[in-house]
C-alpha positions in Angstrom: -13.9 -29.2 -50.2 -14.7 -26.5 -53.0 -17.3 -26.8 -55.3 -14.8 -26.8 -58.2 -13.8 -30.4 -57.4 -15.8 -32.9 -59.4 -15.8 -36.1 -57.4 -19.5 -37.4 -57.5 -21.9 -39.5 -59.2 -25.7 -39.9 -58.2 -27.0 -43.3 -58.6 -31.1 -43.4 -58.7 -32.5 -47.1 -58.1 -35.9 -48.1 -59.2 -37.5 -47.6 -56.1 -36.2 -44.1 -55.5 -33.4 -44.8 -53.2 -30.2 -43.2 -54.4 -26.3 -43.3 -53.7 -23.8 -40.6 -53.7 -20.9 -42.2 -55.0 -17.1 -41.2 -55.8 -16.3 -40.7 -59.1 -13.4 -40.2 -61.4 -13.2 -39.0 -65.1 -11.7 -42.8 -66.2 -14.7 -44.5 -64.1 -17.2 -46.2 -66.3 -20.7 -46.2 -65.0 -21.0 -49.9 -65.2 -17.9 -50.4 -63.0 -19.2 -47.8 -60.7 -22.5 -49.8 -60.1 -20.2 -53.2 -59.6 -18.1 -51.5 -57.2 -21.4 -50.3 -55.3 -22.5 -54.1 -55.2 -25.0 -54.0 -58.1 -24.7 -56.5 -60.9 -24.3 -54.9 -64.2 -22.5 -56.7 -66.8 -23.2 -54.5 -70.1 -21.7 -51.1 -70.7 -24.3 -48.4 -70.3 -25.1 -45.7 -72.8 -24.8 -41.8 -72.2 -27.8 -39.4 -72.6 -26.8 -35.5 -72.5 -29.5 -34.0 -70.3 -28.0 -30.5 -70.5 -24.7 -28.8 -70.8 -23.4 -30.1 -67.3 -25.5 -33.5 -66.7 -25.4 -36.7 -68.2 -27.5 -39.9 -67.6 -26.0 -43.2 -68.1 -28.5 -46.1 -68.2 -28.7 -49.8 -69.9 -30.5 -49.4 -73.3 -31.0 -53.0 -73.2 -33.1 -53.2 -70.3 -35.9 -52.3 -71.7 -36.1 -55.1 -74.1 -34.7 -57.5 -71.3 -38.1 -56.8 -69.5 -35.9 -54.6 -66.9 -37.9 -52.7 -64.2 -38.8 -49.0 -65.2 -37.0 -46.4 -63.3 -39.8 -43.8 -62.8 -38.0 -41.9 -60.0 -35.3 -41.2 -62.4 -37.6 -40.3 -65.4 -39.4 -37.8 -63.1 -36.0 -36.4 -61.6 -34.4 -35.6 -65.1 -38.0 -34.8 -66.6 -37.8 -37.0 -69.5 -40.5 -38.6 -71.3 -39.0 -41.9 -72.5 -38.4 -44.8 -70.6 -35.2 -45.8 -68.5 -34.9 -49.1 -67.1 -32.6 -50.3 -64.3 -30.2 -48.2 -62.1 -29.4 -44.8 -63.5 -25.9 -43.2 -63.1 -25.9 -39.1 -63.1 -22.7 -37.7 -64.0 -21.4 -34.2 -65.2 -21.0 -33.3 -68.6 -19.0 -35.3 -71.4 -16.4 -33.1 -72.9 -16.6 -33.1 -76.6 -13.0 -34.5 -76.9 -13.6 -37.5 -75.0 -17.3 -39.2 -75.8 -16.6 -42.1 -73.5 -15.4 -39.9 -70.1 -17.4 -38.0 -68.0 -16.8 -35.4 -65.5 -18.1 -35.9 -62.1 -20.7 -33.8 -60.4 -19.8 -30.9 -58.4 -21.0 -30.9 -54.7 -23.6 -28.3 -55.7 -24.7 -30.3 -58.4 -25.1 -33.3 -56.5 -27.1 -31.6 -53.6 -29.4 -29.7 -56.2 -30.1 -33.3 -57.9 -30.7 -34.8 -54.3 -32.9 -32.0 -53.3 -34.9 -32.1 -56.5 -35.3 -35.8 -56.1 -36.3 -35.8 -52.6 -38.8 -32.8 -52.8 -40.4 -34.3 -56.1 -44.1 -35.0 -56.1 -44.0 -38.6 -56.2 -41.0 -39.4 -54.7 -41.3 -43.1 -52.8 -39.7 -41.4 -49.7 -42.3 -38.3 -49.7 -42.7 -38.7 -46.1 -39.2 -37.6 -45.4 -39.0 -34.3 -43.8 -36.3 -32.1 -45.5 -36.0 -28.9 -43.2 -35.4 -25.5 -44.9 -32.9 -23.1 -44.3 -33.7 -20.5 -41.7 -34.0 -16.9 -42.5 -33.1 -15.5 -39.1 
């Protein structure tokens, strides 16, 4: 698999657990969550994090007493509140506001590493071996 292919989305749950899922540009985040066995009835709103990353979350969850997803907030370094599972995908091309690229393998691995090595990750006891230099 080359890093040019963009077949991934990363789902970050409230408890810090995550799922690396298959993604196609025609998939919508709420459909992906349903396919992964999570109940999500509403469409999810997108938020551009940078030129290569988009976060999808349920904007209504905050008003419906949804659980705050502190793991996703720390991972993305954003100050505002996000509730419920967050789906991370690649960029949204300017021509198609509702269709997002997937994450490349390199993007997905960087996000997972950043998530697992973050200060307050709930799974902080997990040891991630470093690459050997010799």
